[in-house]
C-alpha positions in Angstrom: 130.4 247.3 73.5 128.6 248.5 76.6 127.4 244.9 77.3 130.9 243.5 76.7 132.4 246.1 78.9 129.9 245.4 81.7 130.7 241.6 81.5 134.4 242.3 81.5 134.1 244.6 84.5 132.0 242.0 86.4 134.6 239.3 85.6 137.4 241.7 86.8 135.5 242.3 90.0 135.0 238.5 90.6 138.7 238.1 89.9 139.7 240.8 92.4 137.4 239.2 95.0 138.9 235.8 94.6 142.4 237.2 94.3 142.1 239.2 97.5 140.3 236.3 99.3 143.2 233.8 98.6 146.1 236.2 98.1 147.3 236.1 101.7 147.3 232.3 102.0 148.8 231.9 98.6 151.7 234.2 99.4 152.2 232.4 102.7 152.4 229.1 100.8 154.6 230.6 98.2 157.0 232.0 100.7 157.2 228.7 102.7 157.4 226.6 99.6 154.3 224.7 100.6 153.5 224.1 96.9 149.8 225.3 97.0 148.6 227.2 94.0 145.7 229.6 94.0 143.8 227.2 91.8 144.2 224.5 94.6 142.8 227.1 97.1 139.8 227.8 94.8 139.3 224.0 94.3 139.3 223.4 98.1 136.8 226.3 98.5 134.5 224.7 96.0 134.8 221.3 97.7 133.9 222.9 101.1 137.2 222.3 102.7 138.8 224.4 105.4 141.5 225.6 103.1 142.9 228.1 105.7 143.6 225.2 108.1 145.0 223.0 105.3 147.4 225.7 104.3 148.5 226.2 107.8 149.1 222.5 108.4 150.9 222.1 105.1 153.2 224.9 105.9 154.0 223.4 109.4 154.7 220.0 107.9 157.0 221.5 105.2 158.9 223.6 107.7 159.3 220.6 109.8 160.8 218.7 106.9 157.9 216.2 106.5 157.0 215.4 103.0 153.2 215.2 102.4 150.9 216.3 99.5 148.0 218.7 99.7 145.7 216.0 98.4 146.6 213.8 101.4 145.7 216.5 103.8 142.5 217.3 102.0 141.5 213.6 101.8 142.0 213.2 105.5 139.9 216.3 106.2 137.1 215.0 104.0 137.3 211.6 105.8 136.4 213.5 109.0 139.9 213.1 110.4 141.6 215.5 112.8 144.2 217.1 110.5 145.8 219.4 113.0 146.3 216.6 115.6 147.6 214.3 113.0 150.0 216.8 111.6 151.2 217.7 115.1 151.8 214.0 115.7 153.7 213.4 112.5 155.9 216.4 113.2 156.6 215.3 116.8 157.4 211.8 115.6 159.8 213.2 112.9 161.5 215.5 115.4 162.0 212.5 117.7 163.4 210.3 115.0 160.4 208.0 114.8 159.2 206.5 111.6 155.6 207.7 111.3 154.4 208.2 107.7 151.4 210.5 107.2 149.3 207.6 105.9 150.0 205.6 109.0 149.2 208.5 111.2 146.0 209.2 109.3 145.0 205.6 109.7 145.5 205.7 113.5 143.5 208.8 113.8 140.6 207.5 111.7 140.6 204.3 113.8 139.7 206.4 116.8 143.1 206.3 118.6 144.7 209.4 119.9 147.7 209.5 117.6 149.3 212.5 119.3 149.1 210.8 122.7 150.6 207.6 121.1 153.6 209.6 119.8 154.1 211.2 123.2 153.9 207.8 124.9 156.4 206.4 122.4 158.8 209.3 123.2 158.0 209.4 126.9 156.9 206.1 128.3 154.0 206.2 130.7 153.3 204.2 133.8 150.0 202.3 134.3 148.8 200.6 137.6 147.9 196.9 137.7 145.2 196.5 138.7 143.5 199.6 137.6 142.2 201.5 140.6 139.5 203.0 138.4 137.9 199.5 138.2 137.5 199.4 142.0 140.2 196.8 142.8 143.3 198.0 144.7 145.3 194.8 144.8 145.8 191.5 143.0 145.4 188.5 145.3 147.2 185.2 144.7 147.8 182.1 146.9 151.3 180.5 147.3 151.6 176.6 147.4 151.7 176.8 151.2 148.3 178.3 151.3 149.2 182.0 152.3 147.5 184.7 150.3 149.6 187.6 149.0 148.2 191.0 147.9 150.3 192.6 145.2 150.2 195.9 143.2 152.4 196.5 140.2 153.3 199.6 138.2 154.0 198.8 134.6 156.0 201.2 132.3 155.0 200.9 128.7 156.1 202.6 125.4 153.8 202.8 122.4 154.8 200.9 119.3 153.6 203.0 116.4 153.8 200.2 113.9 151.5 198.0 116.0 149.0 200.8 117.0 146.5 199.9 114.4 145.1 196.5 115.3 147.1 196.2 118.5 145.5 195.5 121.8 145.0 198.4 124.3 146.2 199.1 127.9 143.4 196.9 129.3 145.0 193.9 127.6 148.4 194.9 129.2 146.9 195.2 132.6 145.0 191.9 132.3 148.1 190.0 131.0 150.4 191.5 133.7 147.8 190.7 136.4 147.6 187.0 135.1 151.3 186.8 135.1 151.7 188.1 138.6 149.1 185.6 139.9 150.8 182.7 138.1 154.2 183.7 139.4 152.9 183.9 143.0 151.0 180.7 142.7 154.1 178.8 141.6 156.1 179.9 144.6 156.4 177.2 147.3 156.7 179.7 150.3 155.4 183.2 150.6 158.5 184.2 152.4 160.5 183.7 149.3 158.3 186.1 147.4 158.2 188.7 150.2 162.0 188.5 150.5 162.6 189.0 146.7 159.7 190.6 144.9 162.0 191.0 141.9 161.4 187.3 141.0 157.9 188.1 140.1 158.9 191.0 137.9 161.5 189.0 136.1 159.2 186.1 135.5 156.4 188.3 134.2 158.7 190.5 132.1 160.2 187.5 130.4 156.8 186.1 129.4 156.3 188.3 126.4 153.0 189.7 127.5 153.2 192.7 125.1 152.8 190.4 122.0 150.0 191.6 119.6 149.6 194.8 121.7 150.2 198.4 120.8 152.8 198.7 123.5 156.1 197.5 124.6 156.6 196.7 128.2 159.7 198.5 129.5 159.6 197.4 133.1 157.4 195.9 135.8 157.8 197.1 139.3 156.1 195.6 142.3 154.9 198.7 144.1 153.2 196.9 147.1 153.4 193.3 148.3 151.9 192.1 151.6 150.5 188.9 153.1 146.9 188.3 153.4 144.8 185.5 154.8 145.9 181.9 155.4 143.6 180.5 152.7 145.0 177.0 153.0 144.0 176.8 156.7 140.7 178.4 155.9 139.9 175.8 153.3 141.1 173.0 155.5 138.8 174.3 158.3 135.9 174.5 155.9 136.6 171.0 154.7 136.8 169.7 158.3 133.5 171.4 159.1 132.0 169.9 156.0 133.2 166.4 156.9 131.8 166.9 160.5 128.4 167.8 159.1 128.6 164.7 156.8 129.5 162.5 159.8 126.8 164.0 161.9 124.2 163.3 159.2 125.4 159.7 158.9 125.2 159.3 162.6 121.7 160.8 162.7 120.8 158.5 159.9 122.0 155.4 161.8 120.3 156.6 165.0 117.0 157.0 163.1 117.5 153.5 161.7 118.1 152.1 165.2 115.0 153.8 166.6 113.0 152.5 163.7 114.4 149.0 164.4 113.6 149.3 168.1 110.0 150.1 167.2 109.9 147.2 164.9 111.1 144.8 167.6 108.6 146.2 170.1 105.9 145.6 167.6 107.1 142.1 167.0 107.2 141.4 170.8 103.6 142.6 171.1 102.6 140.5 168.2 104.2 137.4 169.8 102.5 138.2 173.1 99.3 138.3 171.3 100.0 134.9 169.8 100.8 133.6 173.4 97.5 135.0 174.7 95.8 133.3 171.8 97.5 130.1 172.5 96.6 130.3 176.2 93.0 131.0 175.3 93.0 127.6 173.4 94.1 125.6 176.5 90.6 125.4 178.2 89.2 124.4 174.9 91.8 121.7 174.6 91.0 120.4 178.2 87.3 120.4 177.4 88.0 118.5 174.2 90.1 116.0 176.2 87.3 115.5 178.7 84.8 114.9 175.9 87.0 112.3 174.1 87.9 110.5 177.4 91.6 111.3 177.2 91.6 113.0 180.6 89.9 112.3 183.9 88.7 114.3 186.8 91.8 113.3 188.9 94.0 114.3 186.1 92.4 117.7 186.0 92.7 118.3 189.8 96.3 117.2 189.7 97.0 119.7 187.1 95.2 122.4 189.1 97.3 121.5 192.2 100.6 121.8 190.1 99.4 125.2 188.9 98.6 126.4 192.4 101.9 125.1 193.7 103.8 126.9 190.9 101.9 130.2 191.6 102.7 129.9 195.3 106.4 129.4 194.6 106.5 132.3 192.3 104.9 134.6 195.0 107.4 133.5 197.6 110.3 134.1 195.2 109.0 137.5 194.4 108.8 138.5 198.1 112.3 137.2 198.8 113.8 138.9 195.8 114.7 135.7 193.9 112.0 135.8 191.2 114.4 135.2 188.4 116.1 132.2 190.0 112.9 130.7 191.2 111.3 131.2 187.9 114.2 129.5 186.1 114.0 126.6 188.6 110.3 126.2 188.1 
């Protein structure tokens, strides 16, 4: 009997400890109709779940009119999700009349997205700059068809689409698409003055392009915050092309000049070669005269007559040179 009494007393003490450990949370859940029994609390304690936080979030959800089970809260906690932030996001969406079930919010939170910020953006649209100044670029630059560069900066108002948040593209995609649309719109303009006079043309064209497809946001508006002319890219490109053509022409002229110089050197070498042939031929004249003497084809008088003609020719050339008529005298001779 003593042993039985001791065991009963021990069990009673354990019961009192457990009862007083969970009694306050159980009473809170009972009074707020959170539907959490004391056995649920004991089970969460054994599963190493923060039962105090689960009870508080379940009470907040029930009081806000959101239907969610304790098992869903507990499973999200065990999956390393942020239960308080997820619960706050679901409550905020419910109060704003947005359809955000607990499972969807839990999936968004486990995907690494800020579900509470997404709900806030869905209720209160936010403005993002295009291009992003944090990336070090202040303006988008595009060139009209007349060659004038325009520097543009836009402010894009977006609203989060909760149903596309999981798997949808982020803000960077919106910024990239809007920037591409602005560059395309400016590039299709014939005159930069048209764009400067009516920047709304760019906004309308970009807004009607459906750039928010497959993204987690809905583009509400696109406002051109700044638009100013830049450089004359067409003239600069034309000048660069002219300079390039000039360098090509100079290279061709230099090539032709080098070819002419080389041809001149070849002709000079050919003249020298012909002169050498003439000298060689003149050197053979005495030999031919000797051969004529030996063969009897030429006499002494013939030789002296030839010498007289040569002397007469030399004298005439000297006289023509002194009188300045060397060319005419030579031609006559």
